[in-house]
N, C-alpha and C positions, 0 to 999 in steps of 0.2 A: 415670850419668856418674861418672867417676873423680874422686877427691879432687884429684889433680894437675891435672886439666882445670879443675875449679872454681877452684882456687887461681890458675892462670894466667889464667882468665877474670876473676876479681876484680882481680888486679893490673893486667891490661891495661885493664880498664874504668876502674879508678881513675886510671891514667895518662892515659887519654883524657879523662876528666872534668876532671882538673886542667888538662890542656892546653887544652881547650875553654873552661873558666872563665877561664884566663889570657888567651886570645885575646879572648874576649868582654869581659872587664873592660878590656883595653887599648882595644878598639874603642869601648866606651861612654865611657870617660874621654877618649879622643881626640876623639870626636864632641862631648862636652860642652865640652871646651876650645875646639874650633873654633867652636861656637855662641856661647860666651861671648865669645870674641874678636871674632866678627862683631857681637854685640850692642854691645860696648864701642866698636868702630869707628863704628858707626852713631850711637851716643849722642854720641861726641866730635865727629863731623861736625856733628850738629844743634846742639850747644851752642856750637861754634865759630861757626857762622852766627848764632846768637842774639847772641853777643858782638859780632860784626861789625855786626849791626843796631843795637845800642846805640851803636857807634862812629859810625854814620851820623847818629844824632840828637844827637851832641855829646859823648858819653862818651869818655874817653881810655883805651882798652883797651890793656893792656901787650902787647908783642910776644912775650914768653915767660912761662912759668909762668902760663898762662891758665886751663887746666882741670886739676883734680886729682881723682882718684878716691880718696875717703876710705875707702870700703868697697866690697863687691862690687856694691851697688845704690845707692850714694850718691855724688853728684858735686857739687863746688863750682866756681863760675866767678868769676874775679876780674875785676870791671868797673872798679874803681878810681874810682868816682864814685857819687853817689846814684842809686838804681835806682827807676824808675817801675814800680809793681806791675802796673798795667793793661797797660803795654807788654810787661812780662816774660811775662805769661800768654799774650798774643797771639803773641809771638815763639816761645815754647816750643811751643805747639800747632802753629803753622804749620811750624816746622822739623822737629819730630819726625815729623809726618805726612808731610813731604816725603821723609824717609829710610825711610818704611814702618814706623814704630813707632807703632802705634795702641794702645799699652799704657797702662794707668792709671799716673799719676804724681802726685806731690805736690811742692810747692816751698815754699820759705821764703826771706825776705830778712833779712839780718843788719843789725841796728841797733847801730852802734858806741856810741851814747850809753847804751843800756841793757845792752849786751853780751848781747843775746838775738836769737833769730829771731822777730821781732815779728809777722810776717805769714806765713801759710801757707794753702794750699788744696789740696784733693784733686781732681784732674781724673779724672773717672770716665767711661770710654767705654761701660761696660756698664750704668750706672744702678743699681748695687747698693751704693753708698756715699753717705754724707751729704756733699754738696759744700760745705756751709757750716761744716764742722768746722774749728776753728782748731788748728793743730798746733804750738803754741809750744814745747812741751817735747820734741817728737819729734826735732828736728834737732840733732845735736851741733854745738858751736861749733868753728870752724876758725880758730885764732889767728894764722895766717900772713897772712891777708888783712884789709883794713880794710873794703872795700865788696865784697860778693860775695852771690851767691844760691846756694842749694842745691837740687838736684833728686834726688828719690829714686823708685825704681821698686819698690814693695812686692811686686809680682807677677812680679818678674824671673825667679825660679827656675821658676815655673809656665810663663812664656812660653818660656824656653829648652827646658823639657821638652816643650812642645807642638810644637816644631820637630823633636823627636827621636822622632816617632811610630813610624817604621819600625824604628829601632834598639830602642826599648823593646818593640815587638811581638815582634821576633825574640828579644829577651832573655827575654821571658816564655815564649815557645814553647820556648826552650832550657832554661829552668828547669823547665818542666813535663816535658820529655823526660828530664832528669836525675833528677827525682823518680820518673818511671816506671821508669827503669833501676834506681834504688836499690831501689824496691819489688820489681821483678822479681828482683833479686839476693837480696833478703830472702826472697821466696817460694821461690827455687831452693834457698837454704841450708836453709830450714825443711823443704822437701820432701826434701832430701838427708838431713837429720837423721832425719826420720820413716822414710825408706827404710832408713837404717842400723839404726834401732831394729827395724824389721820384719824385716830380714835377720838381725839378732842373735837375735830371737825364734824365727824359723824354724830357724836353725842350732841353737840350744839345744834346741828342741823335737825336731828330728830326731835330734840326738845322744842325747837322753834316750830316744828310741824304740829305739835300738840295743840297750840292755840287755834290755828285755822281749822284743824280737824274738829275740835269741839264746836267751833262756830258753825261749821258746815252741818254738823249733826243737829244742832239746835234749829238751824234754818230748815233742814229737811223735815224735822218733826213738825215744825210750824206749818210748812207746806202741806204735809199729809193730813193735818187736822183741819185745814181750811175747807169749807163747804164747796167752793168753786173747784178746787183741785180734786176733791173726792167725786164730784159730778162729771169730771172730764177724765175718761180712761187714759187718754194720751198723756196728760199732765201728771196724773196719778202714777203712771208707769215711770215717767222720767223722775219724779220725786223719789220713788222707790229705788230706782237705779242709783241716784245720788246717795241715798242713805246706805245702800248695800256696799257700794264702792268705797264710801267713806269709812264704813265699818271694817272693810278689808284693809284699807290703808292704815287704819288705826292699829289693827292687829300686827301688821308688818312693823310699824314703828315701835310698838311695845316689845316685839321680839328683838329688835335691834338694841333697845335700851336694856333689856334683860341680859343679853349677851355681854353688853358693855359692863354691866354691874358684876357679872360673873368673872370676867377677865380682870377686873380691877380688885377682885376680892372685896367688893363693896356691898355684898348682900349677905344676909344671915338667914339661915333656915329656921323657920318657926316650927320646930318639931312638935308633933302631938300624936297621940294614939288614935288611929283611924281604922274604921271598918272598911277593908279593901273592897268588898263586894258592894257595900252601900255607895261608895264613891264611884265605882265603875258603872253601876246602874244609873246613877244620876247623870253621868257624862254621856252614856250611850243613849239615854232618853233624849238629850238635846241634839244628838248627832243623827238619830234615826230618821228624822224628817228629811234631812238632806239626802240621805242614802235612798230613801223611798222615792224621792222626787226624780232620782236618776234611774229608777227601776231596779235598784239593787236589793241586796238581802243582808241582814245583820243577824248573826247568831251568837249565842253565849253558851259557855260550858263552865260554869263557876263551881268547881269541885273542891277547892281548897278548904280544909277544915281549920277552924280557929283563924279566920282571915284578918287578924289584927296586925297592923304594921305601924311603925314609927316613921312619920314622914311629914313634910311640909305640904299642907293640903293644896295650896295654890300651885306650887311647882309640880306636884304629882298630877294634878289635873291638866296642867299644860303639857306634860309628857304624854299622857294618854291622848289628848286632843291632837298633838302633833303626829303620833303614830296613826291615828284614825284618818287624819287629813292626808297623810302620805298614801295610805291604803286607798283612799277615794281618788286622789289625783292620778295615781299610777295604775289605774285599772284599765282593762281592755275596753269594754263597752258598759257593762253593768257591774258595779262593785259587789263583791261577795266577801264579806268580812266575818271572821270568827274570833271572838275574844274569850279566852279561857283562863282559868286559874287551877293550879294543882299544888300538891305538897311533894317535896323531895324527901329523901331518906333522912337528911340532917335537919329537917324542920323548915328549910328554906321554902318560901312561897314563890312559885313561878307564874308570872303573868305573861300570857302570849297574845299577840295580835297577828293573826294570819289572814292573808288575802290571796286572791287568785289572779293577781295583776300581771304586769309585764315582766316582773322579776329583775334581778340584778346579776350581771356577770361576775364570776369569781374574781377577776382582776380589779373590780371596782368596790368590792364589799368592804375592804378596810379603809378605802379612801372616802366613802360616803359620810363618815363621821367627822371629816375635817371641816373647818370653818370655810364657808363660801364655796365648797366643792359641789359641783353638779356633774352628773354623768354626761359625757359629751354625746350630743345627738346631731352634730353637724349644724345645718341651717334650720333645723326644726326646733321651734321653741313653743310647743303647744302647752307645756306645763310651766306656769309662772312660779317664781320664788327666788329667794336669796341664797339658798343652800345653807340655811342656818338651823333647820328643824332637827336633824339628827345630831348636829353638833351640840345644840342645846340639850337634847335628851342625854347625850353622853356626859356632859358637864354636870347636869343635875344628878344623874345616877352616880357619878363619881363622888359628888358632894355628900350623897346619902350613904355611900359605901355599897351600892348595888352593882351588879354585873349585868352586862348586856351581851346577848348572843344573837347573831343574825344568820339565818339560813335561807338561801334563795337560789333559784334556778331560772334562767331566762325562759320566759313563756309559761312558767309553772307557778309563779307567785312568790311571795316573800313571807317569812315568819320571823318576827322579832320577839325574843324572850327577855324579860327582865327578872332577874333573880333577887328577891328581897329577903333579907334575913328576918327571922321571926321577931316579933315584938319582945323587948327585953323584960318588960314586966309580965306578971303571971297572965297567961292567956285565958280569955273567956270563950269557951267553945260555943259556937253558934250553929244552928241547924244548917245542914248542907243545902245549897241551892242547886237543884238539878238542871238538866238541859232544858233550854227554852229556844224555840224557833223564832224566826224573824219577828221583831216587835217586842222582844224580851218577855 
């Protein structure tokens, strides 16, 4: 994953989290305010009815300034006369239950002679408090009234929260989701850092390989030119082995470096107008000898008219080399390869490399284009490689805007098509090259 993609993902994720938290906070606070307002309204209704009940038994209840909320859970009610404690408890229980508040509460009655809340009791609906406890010092004095009683709901917060069960549940789920997202981002960034370290190590290692590889190549060439080496078949064979294996190692190192450049977006395509058939013939000429040494057969069918394409010559050559190399490595006994070109209806040029090798199962056909992926073969490792060939082909095709199609059946061979858009500038029609059998 590119650094720019990760940065965009982090920024977008952060904005989404901030937005979700803002909406959720607003929703929770709004729900809390609604529930509190509902609780206050029900308490005021109940206390108003309690005051009216005292009015019926002879107390002169004022018409205004009757109920005052001193704090979030403490209310005082102005009765304007001596209050009967037994009647107060009876009225409070009945009226609070009538409005659906079966919540624990405590009450006290103000005594103007002593300037204290001289009587109080805790009404417990759950049976987990001492109902005989006197709460003289718990109720604050309210100096605006002469005769009044106070009611407090000590579990008011818990009661309001209990009515917000759905909201709290969704908030917890959201919080867990955000934590999971943050953890995922942490893992992604850590894996990205480890991946960068791994890439830097591989790049440094492969660059360090270049110097000894060049030295070995020069040494091998010197050996092969020496008269004593040329006169000794055994030494000459060993010198050729050193040169060939060094060349093979150099190709693998170059392939790793090319992949590294592609992944870092550190390479530029040097696009130019190329004659597709001319490039194909040049590359096949250099590959033909290897195929003939294996007793194989190479055929061409270059039928595309106006085969001019816009491409990077070096990378296009590497793509074709990789396709041919795979066709040779994954053959049965003797490679039989057909390279063809043709025109589609929209002017697209199709270049195909077809072999009659071992083929690829359907389940692996999409995976073979992944980096380092190799089809599992158990403990058999008769074909060497890093699993970078098809990955490189796909990346180069993607950079050029080409499409790749793979068709394969186990035991029946593989056909890889590369669809190349026509050259943008005016095409120069070239004579069609017909079928040519092995040897071009």
